[in-house]
C-alpha positions as CSV (number, residue, x, y, z in Angstrom):
1,M,-0.1,-0.1,0.0
2,S,1.2,3.2,-1.0
3,I,0.0,6.7,0.7
4,K,0.6,8.7,-3.1
5,N,-1.7,6.4,-4.4
6,K,-5.1,8.5,-3.6
7,Y,-6.8,6.3,-4.7
8,R,-7.6,4.1,-1.8
9,F,-11.1,2.6,-1.3
10,L,-12.2,0.5,1.8
11,F,-15.4,-2.0,2.2
12,A,-17.2,-3.4,4.8
13,G,-20.9,-5.2,4.7
14,G,-20.8,-8.7,5.1
15,G,-22.2,-11.8,7.7
16,T,-24.7,-12.6,5.0
17,G,-24.8,-12.9,0.9
18,G,-27.1,-10.0,1.2
19,H,-24.6,-7.5,2.7
20,L,-21.9,-9.0,0.5
21,F,-22.2,-9.2,-3.1
22,P,-23.8,-5.5,-3.6
23,A,-19.9,-4.2,-1.8
24,V,-18.0,-6.6,-4.1
25,A,-20.1,-5.2,-7.1
26,V,-19.3,-2.0,-6.6
27,A,-15.2,-2.6,-5.9
28,E,-14.8,-4.7,-9.0
29,K,-16.3,-1.5,-11.1
30,I,-13.8,0.3,-9.0
31,R,-11.2,-1.9,-10.4
32,E,-12.3,-2.1,-13.9
33,K,-12.3,1.5,-13.6
34,I,-9.1,2.5,-12.2
35,P,-7.0,-0.3,-11.8
36,Q,-4.5,0.8,-10.1
37,S,-7.0,1.4,-7.3
38,E,-6.5,0.0,-3.4
39,I,-9.4,-2.2,-2.2
40,L,-9.2,-3.2,1.3
41,F,-12.2,-5.7,3.2
42,I,-13.0,-5.2,6.5
43,G,-14.7,-8.5,7.8
44,T,-15.2,-11.2,9.7
45,K,-13.0,-14.7,9.1
46,N,-15.3,-16.8,9.7
47,R,-18.3,-16.0,7.7
48,I,-18.8,-15.7,3.7
49,E,-16.5,-12.9,3.2
50,G,-13.7,-14.5,5.0
51,T,-13.5,-17.0,2.1
52,V,-15.4,-14.9,-1.3
53,V,-13.4,-12.0,-0.9
54,P,-9.7,-13.5,-0.9
55,A,-11.0,-15.8,-3.8
56,L,-12.1,-12.6,-5.7
57,G,-8.5,-11.2,-5.5
58,F,-9.3,-8.3,-3.1
59,D,-6.9,-7.8,0.3
60,F,-8.6,-8.6,3.7
61,R,-8.5,-8.4,7.4
62,S,-10.3,-9.5,10.0
63,I,-12.0,-8.4,13.3
64,W,-13.6,-10.1,15.9
65,I,-17.5,-8.6,15.4
66,K,-19.7,-10.9,15.8
67,G,-23.8,-10.0,15.5
68,F,-26.6,-10.7,18.1
69,T,-28.1,-14.6,18.3
70,R,-31.8,-13.8,18.5
71,G,-33.4,-15.6,21.6
72,S,-29.6,-16.5,23.1
73,F,-28.9,-14.2,26.0
74,L,-26.1,-16.4,26.6
75,Q,-24.4,-16.0,23.2
76,N,-24.9,-12.2,23.4
77,I,-22.7,-11.9,26.7
78,L,-19.7,-11.3,24.9
79,F,-20.8,-8.9,22.2
80,P,-20.0,-5.4,23.8
81,V,-16.3,-6.5,24.3
82,K,-16.1,-8.3,21.1
83,L,-17.7,-4.4,19.4
84,M,-15.6,-2.7,21.2
85,V,-12.7,-5.1,20.5
86,S,-13.7,-5.1,16.6
87,T,-13.7,-1.0,17.0
88,I,-10.3,-0.6,17.8
89,Q,-9.2,-3.6,15.0
90,S,-11.4,-1.8,12.6
91,F,-9.6,2.1,14.0
92,F,-5.6,0.6,13.2
93,I,-6.4,-1.0,10.2
94,N,-8.0,2.2,8.8
95,L,-4.7,4.1,10.2
96,L,-2.7,2.2,8.6
97,F,-4.5,2.0,5.4
98,Q,-5.8,5.1,5.1
99,P,-8.8,4.9,2.5
100,K,-9.8,7.9,1.0
101,V,-13.4,6.9,0.5
102,A,-15.5,4.0,2.8
103,I,-18.2,1.9,2.1
104,G,-20.3,0.0,4.0
105,S,-22.9,-1.9,2.9
106,G,-25.2,-3.1,6.4
107,G,-25.0,-5.9,8.1
108,Y,-22.7,-5.9,12.2
109,V,-19.7,-6.0,10.6
110,A,-20.0,-2.3,9.0
111,G,-20.7,-0.9,12.1
112,P,-17.0,-0.4,13.7
113,A,-15.2,-0.6,10.1
114,I,-17.0,2.5,8.7
115,Y,-17.4,4.7,12.4
116,S,-13.8,4.3,12.4
117,A,-12.8,5.3,8.9
118,R,-14.5,8.3,9.8
119,L,-12.6,8.6,13.2
120,T,-9.8,8.5,10.7
121,G,-10.7,10.9,7.9
122,A,-12.8,9.0,5.3
123,R,-15.5,10.1,3.5
124,I,-18.2,7.2,3.7
125,I,-20.9,6.1,1.2
126,L,-23.7,3.9,2.8
127,I,-25.4,1.2,0.6
128,E,-28.7,0.0,2.0
129,P,-29.9,-3.1,0.3
130,N,-33.3,-3.8,2.5
131,S,-36.5,-2.3,1.7
132,Y,-37.0,-1.8,5.6
133,P,-33.1,-0.4,6.5
134,G,-31.1,-2.7,8.9
135,V,-29.7,-1.1,12.1
136,T,-25.9,-0.6,11.0
137,T,-27.0,1.9,8.7
138,R,-29.7,3.7,10.6
139,L,-26.7,4.2,13.5
140,L,-23.8,5.4,10.9
141,E,-26.3,7.3,8.6
142,K,-25.2,11.0,10.2
143,Y,-21.5,9.8,9.9
144,A,-22.1,8.8,5.4
145,D,-22.0,11.7,2.9
146,E,-24.2,9.3,1.0
147,T,-26.9,6.8,1.3
148,H,-27.5,4.9,-1.6
149,I,-31.1,2.8,-1.2
150,A,-32.7,0.1,-3.7
151,F,-36.1,0.4,-2.2
152,E,-38.6,4.1,-2.2
153,E,-39.9,3.2,0.9
154,S,-36.8,3.0,2.5
155,K,-36.5,6.7,3.0
156,K,-39.1,7.3,5.3
157,Y,-36.9,5.2,7.5
158,L,-33.8,7.4,7.3
159,R,-33.3,11.0,8.4
160,D,-31.0,13.1,6.2
161,K,-33.0,12.9,3.2
162,H,-30.3,15.0,1.0
163,K,-27.9,12.8,1.6
164,I,-30.0,9.9,0.2
165,F,-29.9,8.1,-3.3
166,M,-32.3,6.0,-5.1
167,T,-29.6,3.9,-6.8
168,G,-30.8,0.5,-7.0
169,N,-28.9,-2.7,-5.2
170,P,-25.4,-3.5,-7.2
171,V,-25.1,-6.3,-8.7
172,R,-21.8,-8.0,-10.1
173,N,-21.0,-7.9,-14.1
174,S,-20.9,-11.6,-14.4
175,L,-24.7,-11.9,-13.6
176,K,-26.0,-12.8,-17.0
177,L,-28.8,-14.8,-18.5
178,S,-27.1,-17.4,-21.2
179,D,-28.9,-19.8,-23.6
180,K,-31.9,-21.6,-22.3
181,E,-31.4,-24.5,-23.9
182,A,-27.4,-25.0,-23.0
183,A,-28.3,-24.0,-19.5
184,L,-30.8,-26.6,-19.1
185,A,-28.7,-29.1,-20.8
186,A,-25.8,-28.5,-18.4
187,F,-28.4,-29.8,-15.6
188,G,-29.5,-32.6,-17.4
189,L,-32.7,-31.7,-18.4
190,S,-34.6,-31.1,-21.3
191,S,-36.0,-27.9,-23.5
192,G,-39.0,-27.7,-24.3
193,K,-40.8,-28.3,-20.8
194,K,-41.9,-25.8,-18.0
195,T,-39.1,-25.7,-15.7
196,I,-39.3,-24.7,-12.1
197,L,-36.3,-23.5,-9.5
198,V,-35.9,-23.5,-5.8
199,L,-33.7,-22.1,-3.6
200,G,-33.3,-21.7,0.2
201,G,-29.9,-20.5,0.6
202,S,-26.6,-22.7,1.1
203,L,-28.0,-24.0,4.2
204,G,-31.4,-24.7,2.7
205,A,-34.6,-24.1,4.1
206,A,-37.1,-25.7,5.5
207,S,-40.0,-25.0,5.1
208,I,-39.5,-24.3,1.6
209,N,-38.0,-27.9,1.2
210,K,-41.1,-29.5,2.7
211,A,-43.7,-27.7,0.6
212,T,-41.4,-28.8,-2.6
213,A,-41.2,-32.6,-1.7
214,S,-45.4,-32.1,-1.2
215,S,-45.5,-30.9,-4.3
216,L,-43.6,-33.4,-6.5
217,D,-46.6,-35.8,-7.6
218,F,-48.2,-32.4,-9.0
219,L,-44.8,-31.6,-10.9
220,K,-45.0,-35.2,-12.0
221,E,-48.2,-35.4,-13.4
222,K,-48.1,-32.1,-15.4
223,D,-44.1,-33.0,-16.8
224,I,-42.8,-29.9,-15.4
225,Q,-39.1,-29.7,-14.3
226,L,-37.5,-28.8,-11.3
227,I,-34.2,-28.1,-10.1
228,W,-34.2,-28.1,-6.1
229,Q,-31.4,-26.9,-4.3
230,T,-32.1,-28.3,-1.1
231,G,-28.8,-26.7,0.9
232,K,-26.5,-28.9,2.8
233,N,-28.1,-29.3,5.7
234,Y,-31.0,-31.3,4.5
235,Y,-29.7,-33.1,0.6
236,K,-29.7,-36.3,2.6
237,D,-33.3,-36.2,3.4
238,Y,-34.3,-35.2,-0.3
239,E,-32.1,-36.7,-2.6
240,K,-33.7,-40.2,-3.2
241,S,-36.9,-37.4,-4.8
242,A,-34.1,-37.5,-8.0
243,D,-35.1,-38.4,-11.2
244,K,-35.0,-37.5,-15.1
245,N,-37.5,-33.9,-14.5
246,I,-36.4,-33.7,-10.2
247,K,-32.6,-32.4,-10.4
248,V,-32.0,-32.7,-6.2
249,I,-28.6,-30.9,-6.0
250,P,-27.2,-28.9,-2.0
251,F,-25.9,-26.1,-3.6
252,V,-26.2,-24.3,-7.2
253,D,-22.9,-23.5,-8.6
254,S,-23.8,-21.3,-11.5
255,M,-26.4,-19.1,-11.0
256,N,-26.4,-17.9,-14.5
257,L,-27.3,-20.9,-15.6
258,A,-30.0,-21.6,-13.3
259,Y,-31.7,-18.7,-13.8
260,S,-31.5,-19.1,-17.2
261,S,-33.0,-22.6,-16.9
262,C,-36.0,-21.8,-15.5
263,D,-39.6,-20.5,-16.0
264,L,-40.3,-19.7,-12.3
265,L,-38.4,-19.0,-9.4
266,I,-39.6,-19.7,-5.7
267,S,-37.2,-18.4,-3.4
268,R,-36.5,-16.2,0.1
269,A,-36.4,-13.1,-0.5
270,G,-32.8,-11.4,0.5
271,A,-32.0,-8.3,-1.0
272,T,-29.5,-10.0,-3.1
273,T,-31.9,-12.3,-4.8
274,I,-34.0,-9.5,-5.0
275,A,-31.4,-7.4,-7.1
276,E,-30.8,-10.4,-8.7
277,I,-34.5,-11.2,-10.1
278,T,-35.4,-7.3,-10.9
279,V,-32.3,-7.1,-13.1
280,L,-32.6,-10.3,-15.1
281,G,-36.6,-10.3,-15.0
282,I,-37.2,-13.6,-13.2
283,P,-40.6,-14.4,-12.8
284,A,-41.0,-15.4,-8.9
285,V,-43.0,-16.9,-5.5
286,L,-41.2,-15.4,-2.9
287,I,-41.3,-17.0,0.8
288,P,-40.0,-14.5,3.4
289,S,-37.4,-16.2,5.6
290,P,-38.8,-15.7,9.1
291,N,-36.0,-15.6,11.0
292,V,-33.8,-12.5,9.9
293,A,-32.9,-9.3,11.6
294,E,-36.3,-6.7,11.4
295,N,-37.8,-9.5,9.2
296,H,-36.7,-7.2,6.5
297,Q,-37.0,-10.3,4.1
298,Y,-41.2,-9.8,4.4
299,Y,-40.8,-6.1,3.5
300,N,-38.5,-6.8,-0.1
301,A,-41.1,-9.4,-1.1
302,K,-43.8,-7.1,-0.4
303,H,-42.7,-4.4,-2.2
304,L,-41.8,-6.6,-5.5
305,S,-45.7,-8.1,-4.4
306,D,-47.3,-4.9,-4.4
307,E,-45.8,-3.6,-7.5
308,G,-46.5,-7.1,-9.6
309,A,-43.1,-8.4,-9.8
310,A,-43.6,-11.1,-7.5
311,V,-45.9,-13.0,-5.8
312,L,-45.7,-12.9,-1.7
313,V,-46.3,-16.4,-0.2
314,E,-45.6,-16.2,3.9
315,D,-43.4,-18.6,5.3
316,K,-45.8,-19.5,7.7
317,Y,-48.8,-20.4,5.2
318,C,-45.9,-22.3,2.8
319,A,-47.4,-25.6,3.4
320,E,-50.8,-24.9,2.0
321,R,-50.1,-22.4,0.0
322,L,-47.3,-23.0,-2.2
323,L,-48.6,-25.7,-4.4
324,P,-51.6,-24.2,-5.2
325,T,-49.8,-20.8,-5.7
326,L,-47.3,-22.9,-8.3
327,T,-50.6,-24.5,-10.0
328,G,-52.1,-21.7,-10.8
329,L,-48.6,-19.2,-12.2
330,I,-46.6,-22.4,-13.7
331,A,-49.8,-22.9,-16.4
332,D,-50.6,-18.8,-17.0
333,D,-48.2,-17.8,-19.6
334,N,-49.3,-14.1,-19.7
335,G,-49.0,-14.3,-15.8
336,L,-45.5,-15.3,-15.8
337,I,-44.4,-12.4,-18.5
338,K,-46.3,-10.0,-16.5
339,L,-44.4,-11.1,-13.3
340,K,-41.2,-11.1,-16.3
341,E,-42.1,-7.1,-17.5
342,N,-43.1,-5.6,-13.9
343,A,-39.5,-7.4,-12.3
344,L,-37.2,-5.6,-14.7
345,R,-38.8,-2.8,-14.5
346,L,-38.0,-2.6,-11.0
347,G,-34.6,-3.7,-12.1
348,K,-31.5,-1.2,-11.2
349,P,-28.8,-2.7,-13.6
350,E,-26.4,0.6,-13.6
351,A,-26.3,0.4,-9.4
352,A,-23.1,-0.7,-9.4
353,D,-21.6,1.7,-12.0
354,L,-23.1,4.9,-10.3
355,I,-22.0,4.0,-6.7
356,A,-18.6,3.3,-8.3
357,Q,-18.8,6.7,-10.3
358,R,-19.4,8.6,-6.8
359,A,-16.9,7.0,-4.8
360,I,-13.8,7.7,-7.6
361,N,-15.7,11.4,-7.8
362,I,-15.5,11.6,-4.1
363,V,-11.8,10.8,-4.2
364,E,-10.9,13.0,-7.3
365,T,-12.2,16.2,-5.6
366,I,-10.8,16.0,-2.4
């Protein structure tokens, strides 16, 4: 790291892909625009950012922070200590790196990292990927020079309206649809048949898996194909359901191929998923996870549902409502087209480029 290089950017956001991948998308855009830029991520080594960020060729420094564990008092006892230690760690990382701009994309890791960046003189950009802004964004807002949101309704939960930009949730350049027939062939499936993609996250979602399993007879009767990501925690429970039309896998390695294959998606409603289906125009049934902070997935899904860009099924009704929902949607080509069109209308494919350019502009005016 050379202090003479003014293009120094610090990123903090992780714990989940929904907080990490918007930051990665912007970092990749900055690296594309300014190849000599120096980019450093702060995160936790035992969460998704600890493996993804170094694999993408970015420098990474870890801190001790861990978020609250819902419903567990004992596991939260050390939180104040971890927060203090992580803030000290972040301060010295920032002091050594001297970023010109620090970009936070939410999650608990962004708190100490971005606060410390401000203390050491960095300008601050926040990215809020969810409809209901997380507590970290709301706490850091007063230190930010700019806050970029993905949902119009986020504005009502934020105080400094003059700092807010309705930019969208950044997605990576590599996210693209490919030839459908070739994508289906990659999964060993046939062209000319309707195909449903089920995603429950890398670990899996019990409610979605159970509802999918109870829908198999209908899918077989209608000769509908299924790409079913069970998550690694549930793969053993469902692997025997596989046949020539039902592909059961623990994890999807290529989301581009998976999205390109499907006529309809069944998924949780994380911020990354919302951004991807609106940029690509994927008809979707969204089943928000009830086990996330501030129920933000429900608000994400409700926004799309209100705009006619997805169908919302609450998790508590998943077992009884998923099959009737699928039955109606998969047979309604016009309905699928309308979902696709409305999703594309909400998409912001230029978001990563816009935020990257804003960050570069700040550096060039310092």
